[in-house]
C-alpha positions as a Python dict, from the first residue, in 0.01 Angstrom:
ca = {
    (1, 'M'): (0, 0, 0),
    (2, 'R'): (361, 18, -111),
    (3, 'S'): (629, -245, -180),
    (4, 'N'): (453, -547, -32),
    (5, 'A'): (473, -905, -152),
    (6, 'V'): (223, -1188, -117),
    (7, 'Q'): (292, -1549, -207),
    (8, 'D'): (118, -1886, -198),
    (9, 'N'): (-216, -1772, -56),
    (10, 'R'): (-497, -2020, -116),
    (11, 'G'): (-726, -1733, -219),
    (12, 'A'): (-643, -1389, -354),
    (13, 'G'): (-315, -1211, -291),
    (14, 'F'): (-421, -846, -269),
    (15, 'T'): (-795, -788, -237),
    (16, 'D'): (-1029, -495, -187),
    (17, 'E'): (-1268, -702, 31),
    (18, 'N'): (-1556, -527, -150),
    (19, 'N'): (-1431, -186, -36),
    (20, 'P'): (-1548, 66, -298),
    (21, 'G'): (-1294, 326, -178),
    (22, 'R'): (-993, 453, -367),
    (23, 'L'): (-703, 214, -314),
    (24, 'R'): (-350, 294, -430),
    (25, 'L'): (-113, 3, -472),
    (26, 'T'): (245, 82, -569),
    (27, 'D'): (533, -157, -640),
    (28, 'D'): (359, -465, -498),
    (29, 'T'): (414, -827, -603),
    (30, 'A'): (162, -1114, -608),
    (31, 'Y'): (314, -1456, -675),
    (32, 'R'): (161, -1802, -698),
    (33, 'D'): (-167, -1720, -522),
    (34, 'G'): (-454, -1965, -576),
    (35, 'A'): (-705, -1706, -697),
    (36, 'A'): (-631, -1359, -836),
    (37, 'G'): (-301, -1196, -747),
    (38, 'F'): (-481, -860, -746),
    (39, 'A'): (-855, -896, -678),
    (40, 'L'): (-992, -542, -693),
    (41, 'P'): (-1342, -573, -841),
    (42, 'A'): (-1515, -314, -618),
    (43, 'A'): (-1246, -55, -548),
    (44, 'A'): (-1156, 254, -743),
    (45, 'A'): (-804, 115, -757),
    (46, 'S'): (-495, 295, -875),
    (47, 'P'): (-216, 38, -917),
    (48, 'H'): (133, 151, -1021),
    (49, 'G'): (438, -64, -1087),
    (50, 'D'): (282, -385, -958),
    (51, 'I'): (373, -739, -1063),
    (52, 'A'): (141, -1041, -1081),
    (53, 'V'): (293, -1373, -1187),
    (54, 'G'): (198, -1738, -1151),
    (55, 'N'): (-139, -1676, -982),
    (56, 'G'): (-465, -1861, -1056),
    (57, 'T'): (-563, -1542, -1239),
    (58, 'D'): (-328, -1248, -1227),
    (59, 'T'): (-599, -981, -1194),
    (60, 'V'): (-969, -925, -1138),
    (61, 'L'): (-1011, -553, -1184),
    (62, 'G'): (-1320, -337, -1162),
    (63, 'H'): (-1290, 39, -1153),
    (64, 'V'): (-918, 72, -1212),
    (65, 'T'): (-837, 436, -1267),
    (66, 'E'): (-481, 377, -1388),
    (67, 'A'): (-256, 78, -1454),
    (68, 'P'): (-11, 180, -1724),
    (69, 'D'): (303, 27, -1577),
    (70, 'D'): (182, -295, -1419),
    (71, 'S'): (291, -639, -1539),
    (72, 'W'): (-54, -718, -1678),
    (73, 'Q'): (-22, -421, -1912),
    (74, 'D'): (297, -560, -2071),
    (75, 'T'): (268, -649, -2436),
    (76, 'A'): (506, -941, -2372),
    (77, 'P'): (418, -1062, -2018),
    (78, 'G'): (703, -1189, -1806),
    (79, 'T'): (976, -1012, -1996),
    (80, 'S'): (1059, -775, -1709),
    (81, 'L'): (1085, -1049, -1444),
    (82, 'S'): (1415, -1201, -1349),
    (83, 'P'): (1449, -1570, -1428),
    (84, 'S'): (1462, -1653, -1056),
    (85, 'T'): (1125, -1766, -928),
    (86, 'R'): (1281, -1996, -670),
    (87, 'P'): (1198, -1864, -322),
    (88, 'A'): (1484, -2037, -134),
    (89, 'T'): (1678, -1716, -67),
    (90, 'A'): (1365, -1525, 33),
    (91, 'E'): (1271, -1799, 278),
    (92, 'A'): (1619, -1817, 432),
    (93, 'A'): (1677, -1754, 802),
    (94, 'R'): (1695, -1391, 909),
    (95, 'P'): (2033, -1254, 1010),
    (96, 'P'): (2093, -1171, 1381),
    (97, 'G'): (1966, -813, 1338),
    (98, 'G'): (1624, -943, 1227),
    (99, 'A'): (1628, -793, 878),
    (100, 'L'): (1487, -986, 587),
    (101, 'P'): (1745, -1187, 396),
    (102, 'A'): (1879, -1028, 79),
    (103, 'T'): (1734, -1200, -227),
    (104, 'S'): (1685, -1167, -599),
    (105, 'F'): (1360, -1363, -574),
    (106, 'L'): (1101, -1206, -807),
    (107, 'R'): (1324, -904, -858),
    (108, 'T'): (1249, -730, -1185),
    (109, 'R'): (1496, -582, -1427),
    (110, 'D'): (1299, -259, -1446),
    (111, 'G'): (1232, -202, -1074),
    (112, 'R'): (860, -283, -1069),
    (113, 'G'): (714, -487, -787),
    (114, 'A'): (814, -521, -422),
    (115, 'D'): (1175, -449, -330),
    (116, 'M'): (1294, -792, -227),
    (117, 'T'): (1656, -693, -166),
    (118, 'G'): (1628, -704, 215),
}
């Protein structure tokens, strides 16, 4: 999975659904989900450049093979996130061509997480 964003789910954001397979998640963002932003207890997961912020629990990880550049590995969590956690621009109407609206919502200074620029 690459450059996806989940927000405001009652349960988990990204989940392995008890799949023990090798899952690769790259540049994904989980925001304000009720349970874990990344719930990967069964999978041999390989997350890279993912962001979890404001979730019930940011991560539930089992057999993670790598996670060196994810937000939960930061020594000072939240420092790479932009100050904008207001979703108004992300939830704006789509332009006539159907593209997603351009937004700085959850955009990071270092490029990790989903590309929310539209």
